[in-house]
N, C-alpha and C positions, 0 to 999 in steps of 0.2 A: 471801314473795318481793317483789321490787320490781316493781310493775306498770308497764306502758307508761303514759305520761302521758295517753293517750286514755281511760283507764278508772279507775274508783275502786271499791273494795270496798263492798258494801252487805249487811248481814245482814237477812234477811226474817223475817216474823212466825213462821214455823215453825222458825226456827233455821238454815235452810239459807241459803247465800250466793248472791248474784248480783253482777253488775257494773253500774255506771252508765257509759253511753257519753257522753262529753263531745261527741262529734261529733253525736249525735242528741238529746242532752238528755233521755234516758230511761234507765231501768233495763231490763235484759233480761227481768225478771220482776216481777210484782206484789209489792211489799213487804208489802202488807196480807194477801194470800192466802198468801204464802210461795212461794218459788221451786219447791220440790219439789211442794208441794201443788197449785200451779197446773198444773204439767206433768201430774200424775196426774189431777186432777179435771176439768180443762178440755179435756184432749186424750186421754191414753192410756186411761184407764178407760172413757170413753164409746165410744172406738173398739172396744175389746174387747167391751164389753157389747152393742153394737148391731150386731155383725156375726155372721153365721152361717158364715163362710168358714173353711176349714181352712188356707188360704194367703192371706196379706195382702201387698199391695204398697202401701207407705206413702211418701208424699211429705212430708218434714219441711221446711217453709218458715219460717224459715231455720234452719240448724244452730245458730248462736249459741254458747252454752256447752255444747250437746250434751245438756241435761237431758231434752228430749223423747225423743231417741233412746235414751238410757240408761234412762229410765223405761219405755220400750217393752220393752227387753230384760228389765228387772226384772219387769214384769207378765207377759211371755211365759213366764218360768220359773215363775210362780205359778199357771198354768192349764194345761189340757190340751185345750182345744177347737181353738185355733189351733196347727197343727203346724209351720208354717214361715213365715218372714218375709223380705221384701225391703224395704229402706229406702233411699230416694234423697233426698239432701239437698244443696242448694247453700248456699254461704256466701261472701259477697263480701269479707269482711274477713280477709285472710290473716294479718294481724298478731294478730288475736284468736285464731286457731287456735293460734298459737305460744305464747300465754299459757296455754292450757288444761292442759298437763301439770303446771302448778304450782297449778292451781285446787283449792280445798277442796270436794270433792263430798260430798253427804249420804251417811251410812253405808250405807243400803240400796243405793246405786248404786256403792259402791266396788268390788265384784267385777267390774264391767263397765268400769272405767277402763282396763285393758289393751287392750280393744277400741278404746276411744277413742284411745289412743296409737298403735295400729296404723293407724287411720284418718288421723290427722294426718300420720303418716310416709309412708303409701303411698296414701292416698285410697280404700282398699278394705279390707273384711274379709269373709271367707267361711268358713263351717263347713258341716256337713252339712245344717243347717236354717235358717241365717241368712246373708243376704247384705246388705252395707251399702256404699253408695257415697257418699263425701263429695267434692264438687267445689267448688273455688274459682272461682265463676262467678256472674254476674248471674242471679238466679232467673228473670227474664223470658225469658232465653235458654235456661236449663237446661230449663225445662218443655217446650220444643219437642222435646226429645230423649227424653222418657219417655212411656209409654202404659199403658193399662189399670190406672190407679191406683185403689185401693180406699179409701184413707184419705188425707185431706190435713190436716196440722196447719198451719193458717194462723196463723203465730205471728211475723210480721214486726213491726218497729217500727210504731207507731201510724199511722193514716191521715194525721194531721197532720204527722208527721215523715217518713214514707216512703210518700207517696201512690201511687207507681207500682205497689206491690204490693196495691192495694185498688181498682183501677178496674174499671169494667164490662168493658173489653176484657181485662183480666187474668183476671177470673172466667170470661169466655167461653172463654179459652184453657184454663183448668182444666176447664171443662165438657167440652171436646173430648177431653181426655186421661184422663178418669176413667170407671170402669166404671158400668154401669146401677144397681148397688146400692151406690154409693159413699157416703162420709160425709165432710163437712168440719167441722172443729172450730175455733173461734176465740174468743178472749177479747173481741173487739170487739163492742159492741152499738150502734155508731154507725148512725144511720138511713141515711146515704149508703152505708155498707157493705152493710146489709141490702137496700136498694133495688137496689144493683148485683148482689148475689147473685140476687135475684128476677128482675131483668130478663135475667140471663144464663141463666135457666131453672131455677134451684134452688128447692126448697121451703125455707122458713126457719123455724126453731124457736127458742124460748127455754126450755130446760130449767131446772128449779129444782134446784140442788145446795146442800144445807144447808152453811152456813159459808163460802161463797165468793161473790164478786161475780157478777153476771149474766154470761151467756155466750151465744154463738150456735152453733147447729148447722145445717148445710145438707145437703140430699140431693136426689137425683133422684126417688126413690120415697118414698111416704108412710111415715113412721115413727110409732111409738106415743109421740109427744112432743107437747107443746103447740105447735100450729102457729100462726104469726103470719099474719093476713090481710093480706098485703102489698098487695093491690089497694086495700083500704080505707086502709091506712097511707099509700100513695102519694097518695091523694086528699086526705087530711088534712094531709099534711106539706108544709112549704115547702122541704124538702131535696131534692136531686137526687143521683143516683149520681155518684161521681167518674168522670171520663173522661180518657183519655190526652191528648187535645188540650189539656186544661187544665193539664197538668204542664209 
């Protein structure tokens, strides 16, 4: 297909494709980790592995190419512990969503592309055990409308390119709408991001996943993961959390 001039095709290390955004000057996924591998290893698999709930309410920030949501559906069909899902996802770029019906998705995700097409056309998908909402909206506004979130895929463009979705105030808003046994996953290991998470009230972890770059997980309750001593880190670091007033 002929892409909108805002984007360029990029093939990542695992063979799956992503897009490069000229507006943000970044790819939607890590070329080194691989687009599909990043979605699975940094977001979806930790979410399923670290939860004991039979029903999950997932906030996918931001929808982007839909790989996190589709990978969630893929993993959901491969296990039997989680019995039902609700996924909520904002995406500010309406033009991007109109590109997705022509995007080349990884083979494991192809069975779920019809769900993506329904989301793009109607903004909603619902079955007996899956409910998904896709909203063209600013994520900062959208999160004011959801509650009792169990999993947050914090997968916006980087703090340097899209700082509004990485500030202390933003993470405080996420803290307020998430359940007590929630989990936040993100590719970012930036010290200002981790400091913002900690000051918002989250515990911050750096799990080791073989074959991919470092990542961050945050929670309200203690997890069986390598915990970062954020008090010590704050004393040693010259960095400070990003703040809304600085944007």
